[in-house]
N, C-alpha and C positions, 0 to 999 in steps of 0.2 A: 185718461191715461196720463195722470200726473201732469195734464196740461201740454205733453209733447205733440209735435205734429205727426200725423199720420204718414209712415214711410210712402214715397211714390205720389204724394199730394201735396207736400208742402214747397215752400219756395226752395228749400235745399233739394228736394227731388227734382224740380225742374232744372236746377242748376246741373245736376247729374246727367240729365238727358242732354243737356246743351253739350257737355263735355264728349258724350258719346258721338254725337253728331261731328264735333270737331276732329276726332280721332278717325273717323271714317274718311274725312276729306284729307287728312294727312297720309293716310294709307293709299288714297287713290293717287295723290301726287307721287310716293315713292314708285308706285307701279309704273306710272308714265315715265319716270326718269329711268327705270330699268328698261322700258322698252326703248327709249331713245339710245340708251347705251348699247344695247344689243344691235339696234340699227347702224350706230357708229361702227361697232365691230365688224359687223357684215360689209359696210361701205370700204373698211381697211383692206378686207381681203379681196375685194374686186380690185383696188389700186395695185395690191402685190401682183396679181395675175398679170397686170398691164406693165407699168414702168419697171416695179421691182423684178418681175419675171424676165424682161429683157436684159436687166444688169447682170443677171445670173447666167443667161445663155451666153452673154458676151465675155464671161470669165472662163467659158468652157465647161460650165456646169448646167444641168437641166433645172428647170423650176422644181422646187421641193426635194432636190437630191441632197439629202443629209446623212446618207450612209457613210461609214467609216472607210477609210482608204483601204484598199485590198494589198497595197504593199506591205511586205514582211521585211524588216531589217534585222539582220543578225550580226552580232559582233563576237569574234573569237579573239582572246580568251573570253570565258564568261565574267559577268559583272562581278567585281571584288575579288578576282582571281590574285593570288600571290606567287612570287618566284616563277615570274612568266620568262621563258627564254627571249633573249634579245634579237633573235632571227627566227624568222619563220612561223611564229606563233599569231602574229597580229594579222587579221584579215576581217573585212566588212563585206557582207553580200546583201543583195536585195532579191527577193522572190516575189513574183508577180507585180514588178515595177522596176524602175531604175533609179539607181543613186544620183542624187542631184549635189549633194555637199557632204563631205566627211572632214572632220577636224579633230586633229589627235594632238593634245598639248600637256606639257607638265604644269606643275603647280606655279612656275615662274613665267608661264605663258609661252615658252619655247615651242614652237610647232613642229610637227613631224611631217616632212615632206612625203608626198604620197601621189598615187594617180589611180584615178577611176579608169578600169578597163573599158574598152570600145563596147558599146551596147548597154554599158551602166549597171552590169550586174554584180561587180566586184571592186574592191579598192585595196590595195596594198601598199606599205611604206616603200619608198625608194631606197631604203638602207635600213641598218641595224638600228636598235634602240639603245639608248644608255642604260646601263646598269643600274640597280637600286634606285629606281624612279618611279614615282606614281603618275600616271597618265590618266586624263579624262578623254573620252570619245564621244563625240556627237556627230550622229550620222542621220541625213534626211534623204527620203526616196518618195518618188511619186508614181501613182498607178496609171492604168491607161487612161484614166478620167481626169488626171491631173491633181487628185486628191493626195495630200502629203501624209506620210508616216514617218516618224523621227524615233530614235533611240538613243540614250544616253547610258554610258557604263565607265566604269573605272577599273584599272589594274595596275599592279606594281611589278617591276621587273626583278630578276634574281639578284641576290647579293653575292658577288663571286667569292670563293675562297682563295683562288690562286689568280694573281694579276701580273701584267707586264706593262712596261712603258717603252717609249722609243727615246734614246739619246741622240740629239740631233746636232748637225753643224751645216751652216754657220749660225752664230748667235743672232737672236732678235736685234734688229736695229743697226747691225753691223753694216759696213762698206767693204766690198771684197774684190777681188780681181776677176777677171773674165774666165777663168777656168774653174772657179768654184762650184763643184756640183752640191746638191743637197744631199747630205749622206745621213742615214738614220739606223743606229745600232739598236736592236731589241734586246732587252734583259732576259728574254726566254727565247729558245729556239722556236720557230714559227713552222707550224705543220699546215696551216691554212693560208698560204701566202696571197692568193687572190682577194680573200676578204679582208686582209690587212692592208694590202695595195690600194683597194678601193677606197679605204678610210683615210688616205693619204692625198690630197690634192695640191699640185704645184703649179701655179699660174704666173705668167710675166706680163708686164707692161712696158713697152709695147709687146703685143702677143706673139709667142713663139711655141711650136710644138714642144713639150717635155715629157719624156717617158722615164719611167723606172726601170731599174734591173736590179735582180737579186745575186748577191754574193753570199753563197752558202744559205743557211736558214735564219741567220739573224742579222743580216744587213742588206738594206735597200737603199740605192742611191738613185737620184734623179738628175737629168742633164738635158740639155737640147743637142741637136745634131752637131752643131759647131758652137765655139765658144760664144758666151753671152755677149750681147752688144753693150758697149760702155752705156751706162746711164739706166739700164734696165732695172725695174722694180721688180722683185720677186716676193711672191707670197706663199707660204706653205701652211696649209690647215691640216692638222691632226685631229681626226674625230675617231680615236681609237677606243674612247669609252664604250664598253659593251660588245666589242669585236671579240669573237672566240679566235684567238690566234693558234691555239692548239688544244685538245680536248681538255675542257674543264679550266682553261687558264684565258682570262678575259683582259682586254686593254682598259686602263682607267685614266686615259689622258685625253684631254680636250684642249687644243692650244692652237694659237695663230701665230706664225713667226714671219716677220718681214725683214728683208735686207736689200741692199742696194749694189749694183755692179758699179764699181768706180771707173776711173780711167783704164784704158788697155796698157797692159805691159807684158810683152813676151820676150823672153831672152833665149838665145840659142848658143849652146855650148858645143865647139867642135873640138872633140878630145883629141884628134891627131895635130890639129893646128894649134891647140892650147890656148884658145880664144872663146870669149863670151861676147856676143852681139847683143846689146840691149835695145830693143824697139818700143818706143812708147807713143801711142796713139798713131801708129803706123810710120813714124819716123825713128830712124837709128839715132840714138842719143849719146852712146858710147860703145867702145869695144875694149874689153878688160882681159889682160892676161890672166890665165888660171892654170891650175895643176889638178888634173883629173886622177882617177885611179890608175895605180901602177899596173904593170902587165899581169902580176900574179893576182891583183885584186881591182879588177876593172870596174869602172862606172857603168850602170845600166844605160842603155839607150832609151829613147821614148820621150813622151810628153809627161812632165811632172808639175804637180800643183804645190805651192807652199801651203803648208798646213799648221805651222807653228812658227813663232818667232821668239828667240832668246838674245837678249842683249850680251850675256855671258851664260855659258853652260858646261857641265861636265860631260867628257865623252870617255866611255870606258869600254874597251874591246871585249870585255866578259860579257856585256849586255846584248852584243850582236854576233857572238860566236868567233871572236878572234882571240880567245883566251886572254893572256897577260900581255900581249903585244903593244898596248898602249893604255894610258889612263892620265888624260889631260884635264884638269880640273877647272880651267878657265878658258874654254874656247870662245872666242868673241864674236859676235854678229852671226849666229848660227840661225839657219832656216831650215825646217825639217821638209824633205822631199819625199820620204816613204817610210812605212812602218818598220822596215828592217835596218834603218840606220843611215840612210843616204842623206846627207845635208849639203847645202851650199853655206860656206862659213868662211870666216876670217882665219888666217894661219900666220902666226908670229915666229913659229920655230923652225920654218924653212927659209933659206937665203933668198933675198929679193930676186935673184938671178933665177930661181926655179920656175917662177911664175911666167908662162909663155914659152917655157922651154923643155919642160920635164913633167911627166905624169907620176907622183910619188905617194898619192893618198891610198888609203884603204877602200876606196870607193866613192868618196866625198869629192865635191868640187870646192877647191881652195882658192881664196883670193888674198893678196898680201894684205897684212894687218899688223897692228903692235898689240904687245902684251896688255890685257886690261881693256882694249878697245877704246882707250881714251881719245884718239886722233879722230876728227871728223874728216881728215884729208885722205885717208887711205881708200883704196879701191873697195875693200870689204865694208868699210863704214858707209861710203857712198851708196853702194848697192842696197845695203841693210835699209838705209833711211828711204830709199826710192820705192822699196817693196811693200807690198800688203799681203795679208792672207788671201790665197786664190790666185796669186799672179802665177804664170805659166814659165817653166823653164824645160827647154828642150835640148836633150843631148843627142848628137849624132856622131858618127865615126869613131865610137868606142868599140873595142873588140870584146863586147859582151852582148848578151840576149836583151830584148825589149823587156822593160819591166812589166811585171804582171798588172792587170787593171785594178786588181784589189789590194794592192801593196801601196797604201797611201789613198789618196784621193785622185787616182790615177786612171780613172775609166775611159779617158780619151784615148787610150791605147787599144781601145775595142772599137771595131766598125760600128756604124749606126744600125747596119743589118743585124749583127751579132747583139748589140745592145737591146734592140726591140724584139728580139726572137722570142 
């Protein structure tokens, strides 16, 4: 056969037989390794049923317990909801389990305060939500076996078409007298006063109870029972953003205002005696002769708070119902005591002998002064320079009624019982 070896009998054939024997040995080795691997896996199972099983039991779960939690977390509003109401819409609940953690925050990380109800079945925010804001909700609940279930959602609150703000006094950073209330005038009439009042928090350091009182539907004042103590630090937090003050009208203001109560100065005018006694930090520092309201135009009695100061101002009778009886363009050292036009001010047009002897004004309290108010030595100049916004002036023995609490910053003329009613 052309001199070729016969298949199976040549040296080459013997070599092929040798390779087959080598392949069989390799197969045996692979089978043995697989048996060892199976044996090792079996040994691992035995270990888990021992020490591994004990670890699972220690965590409150039984060996082999891999079932999903039965707790179901539900978030209202639904995920991705738009134009969500700022009050009453947000609620998180748990079925077949208890809530253990709920976090609601905006894009800046500002968190919404809330409370999980006793029993862990629900969570609600403690106050309204800001308007036009996107929130993320993360809620976790556990079932009876301690297995956790979580839910993450987002929603966006409504964008209001009509809004209001609160115009407040005193100013941030100011130092004021002991009679200064916090007075907030709202730019829209409020028909949901409780919701609005709950969004305004006034605190004092050292602490003292501070309560609010509504005058009509657009003004809310806060004060303590008695005058502030000198040195008190007062903080006002306005969180009106998202508060529905009246149907369809929402607040759009979030602001913190801080002011300090300065030294105590309380002055008492005796209209019959034509005098004003000035008491500073509990000590009388001066008695000034004055001229109060004439018999036909008497001065209000009561506690009044200085709300504005003018080195020089114009006083026109037309603006307060006195027709053309007077129009003085340069009244010096004037300080407002009421919205209806009561001032304590310098008077240069009356004779020096008038003060301390007669009541001649249209209801104001006049102190001797010079035209232009250039002199620092006159009683009016001295009193003006001693006074700050928020100081108290009390009028007694005038043949008139007590000033109304809402006529100026004069809520001190209302009893604490009536104020808090």
